[in-house]
TORKOL-4160 file (C-alpha; in steps of 0.2 Angstrom, whole numbers, padded with zeros to 4 digits, m for minus):
423
<pt num="1" X="m0188" Y="0097" Z="m0060"/>
<pt num="2" X="m0194" Y="0093" Z="m0078"/>
<pt num="3" X="m0199" Y="0076" Z="m0080"/>
<pt num="4" X="m0187" Y="0065" Z="m0091"/>
<pt num="5" X="m0195" Y="0056" Z="m0105"/>
<pt num="6" X="m0186" Y="0041" Z="m0112"/>
<pt num="7" X="m0182" Y="0043" Z="m0131"/>
<pt num="8" X="m0191" Y="0032" Z="m0143"/>
<pt num="9" X="m0179" Y="0035" Z="m0158"/>
<pt num="10" X="m0165" Y="0025" Z="m0149"/>
<pt num="11" X="m0173" Y="0014" Z="m0136"/>
<pt num="12" X="m0157" Y="0004" Z="m0134"/>
<pt num="13" X="m0147" Y="0019" Z="m0129"/>
<pt num="14" X="m0141" Y="0014" Z="m0112"/>
<pt num="15" X="m0136" Y="0032" Z="m0106"/>
<pt num="16" X="m0154" Y="0037" Z="m0109"/>
<pt num="17" X="m0161" Y="0022" Z="m0100"/>
<pt num="18" X="m0149" Y="0025" Z="m0085"/>
<pt num="19" X="m0155" Y="0043" Z="m0084"/>
<pt num="20" X="m0173" Y="0037" Z="m0085"/>
<pt num="21" X="m0172" Y="0025" Z="m0071"/>
<pt num="22" X="m0162" Y="0037" Z="m0060"/>
<pt num="23" X="m0177" Y="0049" Z="m0062"/>
<pt num="24" X="m0189" Y="0035" Z="m0057"/>
<pt num="25" X="m0179" Y="0031" Z="m0042"/>
<pt num="26" X="m0180" Y="0048" Z="m0036"/>
<pt num="27" X="m0199" Y="0047" Z="m0036"/>
<pt num="28" X="m0201" Y="0030" Z="m0028"/>
<pt num="29" X="m0198" Y="0022" Z="m0011"/>
<pt num="30" X="m0194" Y="0005" Z="m0019"/>
<pt num="31" X="m0175" Y="0008" Z="m0020"/>
<pt num="32" X="m0170" Y="m0010" Z="m0022"/>
<pt num="33" X="m0181" Y="m0011" Z="m0038"/>
<pt num="34" X="m0174" Y="0005" Z="m0045"/>
<pt num="35" X="m0156" Y="m0001" Z="m0042"/>
<pt num="36" X="m0160" Y="m0018" Z="m0050"/>
<pt num="37" X="m0167" Y="m0008" Z="m0065"/>
<pt num="38" X="m0150" Y="0002" Z="m0066"/>
<pt num="39" X="m0140" Y="m0014" Z="m0065"/>
<pt num="40" X="m0150" Y="m0023" Z="m0079"/>
<pt num="41" X="m0148" Y="m0007" Z="m0090"/>
<pt num="42" X="m0129" Y="m0008" Z="m0088"/>
<pt num="43" X="m0128" Y="m0027" Z="m0089"/>
<pt num="44" X="m0133" Y="m0026" Z="m0107"/>
<pt num="45" X="m0121" Y="m0012" Z="m0111"/>
<pt num="46" X="m0113" Y="m0013" Z="m0128"/>
<pt num="47" X="m0094" Y="m0015" Z="m0131"/>
<pt num="48" X="m0092" Y="0004" Z="m0133"/>
<pt num="49" X="m0101" Y="0008" Z="m0116"/>
<pt num="50" X="m0091" Y="m0006" Z="m0107"/>
<pt num="51" X="m0074" Y="0001" Z="m0114"/>
<pt num="52" X="m0079" Y="0018" Z="m0108"/>
<pt num="53" X="m0084" Y="0012" Z="m0091"/>
<pt num="54" X="m0067" Y="0002" Z="m0089"/>
<pt num="55" X="m0057" Y="0018" Z="m0094"/>
<pt num="56" X="m0068" Y="0028" Z="m0082"/>
<pt num="57" X="m0064" Y="0016" Z="m0068"/>
<pt num="58" X="m0045" Y="0016" Z="m0071"/>
<pt num="59" X="m0041" Y="0033" Z="m0077"/>
<pt num="60" X="m0055" Y="0044" Z="m0071"/>
<pt num="61" X="m0056" Y="0054" Z="m0087"/>
<pt num="62" X="m0065" Y="0051" Z="m0104"/>
<pt num="63" X="m0055" Y="0041" Z="m0116"/>
<pt num="64" X="m0049" Y="0048" Z="m0133"/>
<pt num="65" X="m0059" Y="0042" Z="m0148"/>
<pt num="66" X="m0044" Y="0031" Z="m0154"/>
<pt num="67" X="m0041" Y="0023" Z="m0136"/>
<pt num="68" X="m0060" Y="0020" Z="m0135"/>
<pt num="69" X="m0060" Y="0011" Z="m0152"/>
<pt num="70" X="m0045" Y="0000" Z="m0148"/>
<pt num="71" X="m0053" Y="m0005" Z="m0131"/>
<pt num="72" X="m0069" Y="m0008" Z="m0139"/>
<pt num="73" X="m0061" Y="m0020" Z="m0152"/>
<pt num="74" X="m0053" Y="m0030" Z="m0138"/>
<pt num="75" X="m0069" Y="m0032" Z="m0129"/>
<pt num="76" X="m0078" Y="m0037" Z="m0145"/>
<pt num="77" X="m0064" Y="m0050" Z="m0147"/>
<pt num="78" X="m0068" Y="m0057" Z="m0129"/>
<pt num="79" X="m0052" Y="m0049" Z="m0121"/>
<pt num="80" X="m0059" Y="m0036" Z="m0108"/>
<pt num="81" X="m0043" Y="m0036" Z="m0098"/>
<pt num="82" X="m0033" Y="m0032" Z="m0114"/>
<pt num="83" X="m0045" Y="m0017" Z="m0115"/>
<pt num="84" X="m0040" Y="m0012" Z="m0097"/>
<pt num="85" X="m0022" Y="m0013" Z="m0101"/>
<pt num="86" X="m0024" Y="m0001" Z="m0116"/>
<pt num="87" X="m0032" Y="0011" Z="m0103"/>
<pt num="88" X="m0018" Y="0009" Z="m0091"/>
<pt num="89" X="m0006" Y="0016" Z="m0105"/>
<pt num="90" X="m0014" Y="0033" Z="m0102"/>
<pt num="91" X="m0003" Y="0044" Z="m0091"/>
<pt num="92" X="m0017" Y="0049" Z="m0080"/>
<pt num="93" X="m0018" Y="0032" Z="m0073"/>
<pt num="94" X="0000" Y="0034" Z="m0066"/>
<pt num="95" X="m0001" Y="0053" Z="m0062"/>
<pt num="96" X="m0018" Y="0053" Z="m0054"/>
<pt num="97" X="m0025" Y="0036" Z="m0050"/>
<pt num="98" X="m0010" Y="0028" Z="m0044"/>
<pt num="99" X="m0003" Y="0043" Z="m0035"/>
<pt num="100" X="m0019" Y="0046" Z="m0025"/>
<pt num="101" X="m0020" Y="0027" Z="m0021"/>
<pt num="102" X="m0002" Y="0026" Z="m0014"/>
<pt num="103" X="0000" Y="0043" Z="m0006"/>
<pt num="104" X="m0010" Y="0039" Z="0010"/>
<pt num="105" X="0002" Y="0025" Z="0014"/>
<pt num="106" X="0016" Y="0037" Z="0016"/>
<pt num="107" X="0010" Y="0047" Z="0031"/>
<pt num="108" X="0002" Y="0043" Z="0048"/>
<pt num="109" X="m0013" Y="0054" Z="0044"/>
<pt num="110" X="m0016" Y="0044" Z="0028"/>
<pt num="111" X="m0017" Y="0061" Z="0018"/>
<pt num="112" X="m0019" Y="0058" Z="0000"/>
<pt num="113" X="m0014" Y="0075" Z="m0004"/>
<pt num="114" X="0003" Y="0074" Z="0003"/>
<pt num="115" X="0017" Y="0079" Z="m0008"/>
<pt num="116" X="0025" Y="0067" Z="m0021"/>
<pt num="117" X="0040" Y="0058" Z="m0013"/>
<pt num="118" X="0051" Y="0043" Z="m0016"/>
<pt num="119" X="0039" Y="0030" Z="m0008"/>
<pt num="120" X="0025" Y="0035" Z="m0020"/>
<pt num="121" X="0036" Y="0036" Z="m0035"/>
<pt num="122" X="0043" Y="0019" Z="m0032"/>
<pt num="123" X="0026" Y="0011" Z="m0031"/>
<pt num="124" X="0021" Y="0020" Z="m0046"/>
<pt num="125" X="0036" Y="0014" Z="m0056"/>
<pt num="126" X="0034" Y="m0004" Z="m0050"/>
<pt num="127" X="0016" Y="m0005" Z="m0056"/>
<pt num="128" X="0021" Y="0003" Z="m0073"/>
<pt num="129" X="0036" Y="m0009" Z="m0075"/>
<pt num="130" X="0027" Y="m0025" Z="m0069"/>
<pt num="131" X="0039" Y="m0028" Z="m0055"/>
<pt num="132" X="0035" Y="m0042" Z="m0044"/>
<pt num="133" X="0026" Y="m0032" Z="m0031"/>
<pt num="134" X="0033" Y="m0042" Z="m0016"/>
<pt num="135" X="0048" Y="m0032" Z="m0019"/>
<pt num="136" X="0039" Y="m0017" Z="m0012"/>
<pt num="137" X="0044" Y="m0023" Z="0006"/>
<pt num="138" X="0061" Y="m0030" Z="0002"/>
<pt num="139" X="0069" Y="m0024" Z="m0015"/>
<pt num="140" X="0085" Y="m0014" Z="m0017"/>
<pt num="141" X="0074" Y="m0003" Z="m0028"/>
<pt num="142" X="0070" Y="0016" Z="m0030"/>
<pt num="143" X="0062" Y="0026" Z="m0044"/>
<pt num="144" X="0069" Y="0044" Z="m0047"/>
<pt num="145" X="0066" Y="0057" Z="m0061"/>
<pt num="146" X="0075" Y="0055" Z="m0077"/>
<pt num="147" X="0092" Y="0063" Z="m0078"/>
<pt num="148" X="0086" Y="0074" Z="m0093"/>
<pt num="149" X="0073" Y="0083" Z="m0081"/>
<pt num="150" X="0079" Y="0100" Z="m0076"/>
<pt num="151" X="0076" Y="0097" Z="m0057"/>
<pt num="152" X="0087" Y="0095" Z="m0042"/>
<pt num="153" X="0095" Y="0078" Z="m0040"/>
<pt num="154" X="0089" Y="0065" Z="m0027"/>
<pt num="155" X="0094" Y="0070" Z="m0009"/>
<pt num="156" X="0095" Y="0060" Z="0007"/>
<pt num="157" X="0091" Y="0076" Z="0017"/>
<pt num="158" X="0076" Y="0084" Z="0007"/>
<pt num="159" X="0062" Y="0080" Z="m0004"/>
<pt num="160" X="0066" Y="0094" Z="m0017"/>
<pt num="161" X="0069" Y="0081" Z="m0032"/>
<pt num="162" X="0051" Y="0075" Z="m0031"/>
<pt num="163" X="0043" Y="0092" Z="m0026"/>
<pt num="164" X="0051" Y="0099" Z="m0042"/>
<pt num="165" X="0043" Y="0085" Z="m0052"/>
<pt num="166" X="0026" Y="0088" Z="m0045"/>
<pt num="167" X="0027" Y="0107" Z="m0046"/>
<pt num="168" X="0032" Y="0106" Z="m0064"/>
<pt num="169" X="0018" Y="0093" Z="m0069"/>
<pt num="170" X="0031" Y="0080" Z="m0074"/>
<pt num="171" X="0023" Y="0065" Z="m0082"/>
<pt num="172" X="0027" Y="0051" Z="m0070"/>
<pt num="173" X="0022" Y="0038" Z="m0083"/>
<pt num="174" X="0036" Y="0044" Z="m0095"/>
<pt num="175" X="0049" Y="0050" Z="m0083"/>
<pt num="176" X="0052" Y="0038" Z="m0069"/>
<pt num="177" X="0068" Y="0028" Z="m0069"/>
<pt num="178" X="0072" Y="0013" Z="m0059"/>
<pt num="179" X="0088" Y="0013" Z="m0049"/>
<pt num="180" X="0096" Y="0003" Z="m0035"/>
<pt num="181" X="0091" Y="0011" Z="m0019"/>
<pt num="182" X="0108" Y="0007" Z="m0012"/>
<pt num="183" X="0117" Y="0016" Z="m0026"/>
<pt num="184" X="0106" Y="0032" Z="m0024"/>
<pt num="185" X="0105" Y="0033" Z="m0005"/>
<pt num="186" X="0121" Y="0025" Z="0001"/>
<pt num="187" X="0112" Y="0012" Z="0012"/>
<pt num="188" X="0120" Y="m0006" Z="0011"/>
<pt num="189" X="0110" Y="m0017" Z="m0001"/>
<pt num="190" X="0107" Y="m0029" Z="0013"/>
<pt num="191" X="0099" Y="m0014" Z="0023"/>
<pt num="192" X="0087" Y="m0009" Z="0009"/>
<pt num="193" X="0069" Y="m0015" Z="0011"/>
<pt num="194" X="0059" Y="m0008" Z="m0003"/>
<pt num="195" X="0048" Y="0007" Z="0002"/>
<pt num="196" X="0051" Y="0004" Z="0021"/>
<pt num="197" X="0068" Y="0011" Z="0019"/>
<pt num="198" X="0064" Y="0026" Z="0007"/>
<pt num="199" X="0067" Y="0043" Z="0014"/>
<pt num="200" X="0048" Y="0047" Z="0015"/>
<pt num="201" X="0044" Y="0031" Z="0025"/>
<pt num="202" X="0058" Y="0035" Z="0037"/>
<pt num="203" X="0052" Y="0053" Z="0040"/>
<pt num="204" X="0035" Y="0046" Z="0043"/>
<pt num="205" X="0038" Y="0031" Z="0053"/>
<pt num="206" X="0056" Y="0030" Z="0060"/>
<pt num="207" X="0056" Y="0048" Z="0066"/>
<pt num="208" X="0056" Y="0048" Z="0085"/>
<pt num="209" X="0047" Y="0034" Z="0094"/>
<pt num="210" X="0053" Y="0016" Z="0095"/>
<pt num="211" X="0052" Y="0011" Z="0077"/>
<pt num="212" X="0036" Y="0001" Z="0081"/>
<pt num="213" X="0027" Y="0014" Z="0070"/>
<pt num="214" X="0036" Y="0007" Z="0055"/>
<pt num="215" X="0029" Y="m0010" Z="0058"/>
<pt num="216" X="0012" Y="m0005" Z="0063"/>
<pt num="217" X="0009" Y="0006" Z="0047"/>
<pt num="218" X="0017" Y="m0008" Z="0036"/>
<pt num="219" X="0003" Y="m0019" Z="0043"/>
<pt num="220" X="m0010" Y="m0007" Z="0040"/>
<pt num="221" X="m0004" Y="m0002" Z="0022"/>
<pt num="222" X="0002" Y="m0019" Z="0016"/>
<pt num="223" X="m0007" Y="m0032" Z="0026"/>
<pt num="224" X="m0024" Y="m0023" Z="0028"/>
<pt num="225" X="m0025" Y="m0025" Z="0047"/>
<pt num="226" X="m0020" Y="m0014" Z="0062"/>
<pt num="227" X="m0013" Y="m0022" Z="0077"/>
<pt num="228" X="m0031" Y="m0026" Z="0084"/>
<pt num="229" X="m0033" Y="m0037" Z="0070"/>
<pt num="230" X="m0019" Y="m0048" Z="0074"/>
<pt num="231" X="m0020" Y="m0047" Z="0093"/>
<pt num="232" X="m0016" Y="m0063" Z="0102"/>
<pt num="233" X="m0013" Y="m0066" Z="0120"/>
<pt num="234" X="m0007" Y="m0084" Z="0118"/>
<pt num="235" X="0010" Y="m0079" Z="0112"/>
<pt num="236" X="0025" Y="m0079" Z="0124"/>
<pt num="237" X="0029" Y="m0061" Z="0131"/>
<pt num="238" X="0048" Y="m0065" Z="0132"/>
<pt num="239" X="0053" Y="m0052" Z="0118"/>
<pt num="240" X="0043" Y="m0038" Z="0124"/>
<pt num="241" X="0054" Y="m0023" Z="0127"/>
<pt num="242" X="0058" Y="m0014" Z="0144"/>
<pt num="243" X="0047" Y="0001" Z="0140"/>
<pt num="244" X="0031" Y="m0008" Z="0141"/>
<pt num="245" X="0025" Y="m0008" Z="0159"/>
<pt num="246" X="0020" Y="m0025" Z="0166"/>
<pt num="247" X="0008" Y="m0016" Z="0178"/>
<pt num="248" X="0000" Y="m0001" Z="0168"/>
<pt num="249" X="m0010" Y="0010" Z="0181"/>
<pt num="250" X="m0004" Y="m0003" Z="0194"/>
<pt num="251" X="m0015" Y="m0017" Z="0187"/>
<pt num="252" X="m0005" Y="m0031" Z="0180"/>
<pt num="253" X="m0021" Y="m0038" Z="0172"/>
<pt num="254" X="m0020" Y="m0025" Z="0159"/>
<pt num="255" X="m0003" Y="m0031" Z="0153"/>
<pt num="256" X="m0008" Y="m0049" Z="0153"/>
<pt num="257" X="m0025" Y="m0046" Z="0145"/>
<pt num="258" X="m0022" Y="m0032" Z="0133"/>
<pt num="259" X="m0003" Y="m0026" Z="0131"/>
<pt num="260" X="0003" Y="m0044" Z="0128"/>
<pt num="261" X="m0010" Y="m0047" Z="0114"/>
<pt num="262" X="0000" Y="m0034" Z="0102"/>
<pt num="263" X="0017" Y="m0033" Z="0109"/>
<pt num="264" X="0021" Y="m0051" Z="0110"/>
<pt num="265" X="0020" Y="m0053" Z="0091"/>
<pt num="266" X="0025" Y="m0035" Z="0086"/>
<pt num="267" X="0041" Y="m0033" Z="0096"/>
<pt num="268" X="0050" Y="m0048" Z="0090"/>
<pt num="269" X="0046" Y="m0043" Z="0072"/>
<pt num="270" X="0049" Y="m0024" Z="0074"/>
<pt num="271" X="0067" Y="m0029" Z="0080"/>
<pt num="272" X="0071" Y="m0030" Z="0062"/>
<pt num="273" X="0072" Y="m0011" Z="0062"/>
<pt num="274" X="0084" Y="m0010" Z="0077"/>
<pt num="275" X="0098" Y="m0002" Z="0067"/>
<pt num="276" X="0088" Y="0012" Z="0058"/>
<pt num="277" X="0083" Y="0029" Z="0063"/>
<pt num="278" X="0078" Y="0046" Z="0056"/>
<pt num="279" X="0090" Y="0060" Z="0061"/>
<pt num="280" X="0085" Y="0078" Z="0061"/>
<pt num="281" X="0087" Y="0094" Z="0071"/>
<pt num="282" X="0072" Y="0095" Z="0082"/>
<pt num="283" X="0075" Y="0113" Z="0087"/>
<pt num="284" X="0077" Y="0121" Z="0069"/>
<pt num="285" X="0067" Y="0108" Z="0059"/>
<pt num="286" X="0053" Y="0101" Z="0070"/>
<pt num="287" X="0045" Y="0092" Z="0056"/>
<pt num="288" X="0060" Y="0084" Z="0050"/>
<pt num="289" X="0059" Y="0091" Z="0032"/>
<pt num="290" X="0078" Y="0091" Z="0031"/>
<pt num="291" X="0082" Y="0075" Z="0040"/>
<pt num="292" X="0089" Y="0059" Z="0034"/>
<pt num="293" X="0087" Y="0040" Z="0036"/>
<pt num="294" X="0102" Y="0033" Z="0045"/>
<pt num="295" X="0108" Y="0015" Z="0048"/>
<pt num="296" X="0121" Y="0008" Z="0059"/>
<pt num="297" X="0132" Y="m0003" Z="0049"/>
<pt num="298" X="0144" Y="m0017" Z="0055"/>
<pt num="299" X="0157" Y="m0010" Z="0066"/>
<pt num="300" X="0146" Y="0005" Z="0071"/>
<pt num="301" X="0142" Y="0006" Z="0090"/>
<pt num="302" X="0129" Y="0017" Z="0098"/>
<pt num="303" X="0136" Y="0025" Z="0114"/>
<pt num="304" X="0120" Y="0021" Z="0124"/>
<pt num="305" X="0117" Y="0003" Z="0119"/>
<pt num="306" X="0135" Y="m0002" Z="0116"/>
<pt num="307" X="0130" Y="m0011" Z="0100"/>
<pt num="308" X="0123" Y="m0007" Z="0083"/>
<pt num="309" X="0106" Y="m0005" Z="0090"/>
<pt num="310" X="0099" Y="0012" Z="0090"/>
<pt num="311" X="0097" Y="0022" Z="0107"/>
<pt num="312" X="0078" Y="0023" Z="0104"/>
<pt num="313" X="0077" Y="0004" Z="0108"/>
<pt num="314" X="0081" Y="0009" Z="0126"/>
<pt num="315" X="0068" Y="0022" Z="0128"/>
<pt num="316" X="0059" Y="0021" Z="0145"/>
<pt num="317" X="0070" Y="0006" Z="0150"/>
<pt num="318" X="0066" Y="0009" Z="0168"/>
<pt num="319" X="0047" Y="0005" Z="0165"/>
<pt num="320" X="0052" Y="m0014" Z="0167"/>
<pt num="321" X="0070" Y="m0017" Z="0169"/>
<pt num="322" X="0068" Y="m0035" Z="0167"/>
<pt num="323" X="0060" Y="m0034" Z="0150"/>
<pt num="324" X="0069" Y="m0039" Z="0134"/>
<pt num="325" X="0085" Y="m0029" Z="0129"/>
<pt num="326" X="0087" Y="m0028" Z="0110"/>
<pt num="327" X="0105" Y="m0033" Z="0106"/>
<pt num="328" X="0103" Y="m0036" Z="0087"/>
<pt num="329" X="0091" Y="m0035" Z="0072"/>
<pt num="330" X="0086" Y="m0053" Z="0073"/>
<pt num="331" X="0067" Y="m0055" Z="0071"/>
<pt num="332" X="0056" Y="m0069" Z="0074"/>
<pt num="333" X="0038" Y="m0072" Z="0068"/>
<pt num="334" X="0028" Y="m0078" Z="0083"/>
<pt num="335" X="0012" Y="m0076" Z="0073"/>
<pt num="336" X="0016" Y="m0092" Z="0063"/>
<pt num="337" X="0008" Y="m0101" Z="0077"/>
<pt num="338" X="m0009" Y="m0097" Z="0085"/>
<pt num="339" X="m0024" Y="m0089" Z="0077"/>
<pt num="340" X="m0013" Y="m0078" Z="0065"/>
<pt num="341" X="m0007" Y="m0094" Z="0057"/>
<pt num="342" X="m0022" Y="m0090" Z="0046"/>
<pt num="343" X="m0012" Y="m0076" Z="0038"/>
<pt num="344" X="m0005" Y="m0089" Z="0027"/>
<pt num="345" X="0014" Y="m0088" Z="0030"/>
<pt num="346" X="0025" Y="m0095" Z="0017"/>
<pt num="347" X="0032" Y="m0113" Z="0021"/>
<pt num="348" X="0047" Y="m0109" Z="0010"/>
<pt num="349" X="0053" Y="m0096" Z="0023"/>
<pt num="350" X="0060" Y="m0100" Z="0040"/>
<pt num="351" X="0050" Y="m0087" Z="0050"/>
<pt num="352" X="0065" Y="m0078" Z="0057"/>
<pt num="353" X="0080" Y="m0068" Z="0051"/>
<pt num="354" X="0090" Y="m0053" Z="0052"/>
<pt num="355" X="0085" Y="m0035" Z="0047"/>
<pt num="356" X="0071" Y="m0027" Z="0038"/>
<pt num="357" X="0074" Y="m0035" Z="0021"/>
<pt num="358" X="0071" Y="m0053" Z="0026"/>
<pt num="359" X="0056" Y="m0047" Z="0038"/>
<pt num="360" X="0048" Y="m0038" Z="0023"/>
<pt num="361" X="0050" Y="m0054" Z="0013"/>
<pt num="362" X="0041" Y="m0064" Z="0027"/>
<pt num="363" X="0026" Y="m0052" Z="0026"/>
<pt num="364" X="0026" Y="m0050" Z="0007"/>
<pt num="365" X="0026" Y="m0069" Z="0004"/>
<pt num="366" X="0010" Y="m0072" Z="0015"/>
<pt num="367" X="m0007" Y="m0075" Z="0008"/>
<pt num="368" X="m0013" Y="m0060" Z="0018"/>
<pt num="369" X="m0002" Y="m0048" Z="0008"/>
<pt num="370" X="m0008" Y="m0054" Z="m0009"/>
<pt num="371" X="m0026" Y="m0053" Z="m0003"/>
<pt num="372" X="m0023" Y="m0036" Z="0004"/>
<pt num="373" X="m0017" Y="m0029" Z="m0012"/>
<pt num="374" X="m0032" Y="m0035" Z="m0022"/>
<pt num="375" X="m0044" Y="m0028" Z="m0009"/>
<pt num="376" X="m0036" Y="m0011" Z="m0009"/>
<pt num="377" X="m0037" Y="m0010" Z="m0028"/>
<pt num="378" X="m0055" Y="m0016" Z="m0027"/>
<pt num="379" X="m0060" Y="m0002" Z="m0015"/>
<pt num="380" X="m0051" Y="0011" Z="m0026"/>
<pt num="381" X="m0058" Y="0005" Z="m0043"/>
<pt num="382" X="m0075" Y="m0001" Z="m0038"/>
<pt num="383" X="m0077" Y="0014" Z="m0026"/>
<pt num="384" X="m0084" Y="0003" Z="m0012"/>
<pt num="385" X="m0079" Y="m0011" Z="0000"/>
<pt num="386" X="m0082" Y="m0029" Z="m0005"/>
<pt num="387" X="m0100" Y="m0032" Z="0001"/>
<pt num="388" X="m0107" Y="m0050" Z="m0004"/>
<pt num="389" X="m0101" Y="m0067" Z="m0008"/>
<pt num="390" X="m0099" Y="m0063" Z="m0026"/>
<pt num="391" X="m0087" Y="m0049" Z="m0022"/>
<pt num="392" X="m0077" Y="m0060" Z="m0010"/>
<pt num="393" X="m0077" Y="m0074" Z="m0023"/>
<pt num="394" X="m0070" Y="m0062" Z="m0036"/>
<pt num="395" X="m0057" Y="m0056" Z="m0024"/>
<pt num="396" X="m0051" Y="m0074" Z="m0022"/>
<pt num="397" X="m0051" Y="m0076" Z="m0041"/>
<pt num="398" X="m0041" Y="m0060" Z="m0044"/>
<pt num="399" X="m0029" Y="m0064" Z="m0030"/>
<pt num="400" X="m0025" Y="m0081" Z="m0038"/>
<pt num="401" X="m0022" Y="m0072" Z="m0055"/>
<pt num="402" X="m0011" Y="m0059" Z="m0046"/>
<pt num="403" X="0000" Y="m0073" Z="m0039"/>
<pt num="404" X="0001" Y="m0083" Z="m0055"/>
<pt num="405" X="0006" Y="m0067" Z="m0064"/>
<pt num="406" X="0021" Y="m0065" Z="m0054"/>
<pt num="407" X="0013" Y="m0052" Z="m0043"/>
<pt num="408" X="0010" Y="m0039" Z="m0056"/>
<pt num="409" X="m0001" Y="m0026" Z="m0050"/>
<pt num="410" X="m0008" Y="m0021" Z="m0067"/>
<pt num="411" X="m0016" Y="m0038" Z="m0068"/>
<pt num="412" X="m0026" Y="m0034" Z="m0052"/>
<pt num="413" X="m0031" Y="m0017" Z="m0059"/>
<pt num="414" X="m0037" Y="m0024" Z="m0076"/>
<pt num="415" X="m0047" Y="m0038" Z="m0068"/>
<pt num="416" X="m0055" Y="m0027" Z="m0055"/>
<pt num="417" X="m0060" Y="m0014" Z="m0068"/>
<pt num="418" X="m0068" Y="m0027" Z="m0079"/>
<pt num="419" X="m0078" Y="m0034" Z="m0064"/>
<pt num="420" X="m0084" Y="m0017" Z="m0059"/>
<pt num="421" X="m0087" Y="m0010" Z="m0076"/>
<pt num="422" X="m0106" Y="m0012" Z="m0074"/>
<pt num="423" X="m0108" Y="m0002" Z="m0058"/>
């Protein structure tokens, strides 16, 4: 490789300095010194370079000359977050950055290349419109394509509306429209719970099973923890359903020391989904591509349960016939006590309720929810996990700004991009 010689005509040109130090780093074992040299070179970046870095972090493509100049002016005026907002007016922030950020939340495989769907579109629209992000788990809200688009209408039984937008390269920034989910899907407003009751979420997490998947993946995607992270064997097991054996493998110790730790807290909360299901023809449509979310309204009776509760809540009832029998969608948060008290539950809420909407509000008003959103943005924009005390301190600061802004996600993206612009 030809040795790189730093230019003498423009010794302050940072891009050349960065290349120079990278070449030196390839030729030395003292990696920490080289990294420090790189950081120092970016620490003294001028306003134009800082603007370019912020745009790169948020949008992933170079800024136009006009956008870069506007961002540079904001930085020189001491407003780097305003510069970030300018970058977020670029359609690619919504069509690419946000789309690939959200899509993994919509399927169990966390596939970021899954097709556009109502879950993804709704989150993108909420970010664009500065909607209180707590509504992501409780709002009567759904984003669809503008009526002027030449595409199929929204359907409860297929994803053609969103596939058509994706296949035609529709600009999501300009063409997503907010609607009431209940008006579009026919669900009662009281039964809407943000993205949890979108068709995409139902297909992924209400399909088959016992509806515990919806709760588990909501924890993963919106509370940044799997069940192992909230395991607690000190909670009472009185709400654990009949399908959980009390002596798995003939050993009751496994139940008391393992199963209880998750099910004692999960089952009382997942009861909020007792009236929901995803109906599809398993013989002709094994993937459920043409299925639809269903909800048992007041007066509807499931022939198996004799109540509004879906049959799936009686799966494997003979595993332990003395287990809890779900009779309604009343949920209780047993994690308000014990070690999971540290998730920061809101004292303004009661810790119990009926249905997915109020349970979503319980989760979204926790401190853990707010911190989780900031951490996810940090990992997306900084391209790494938080590593040291400075990173964690910054996450705390941005979380406070997120809450004080009325839970506007663009605030989080702006401050995070500013923090990571020197990397």
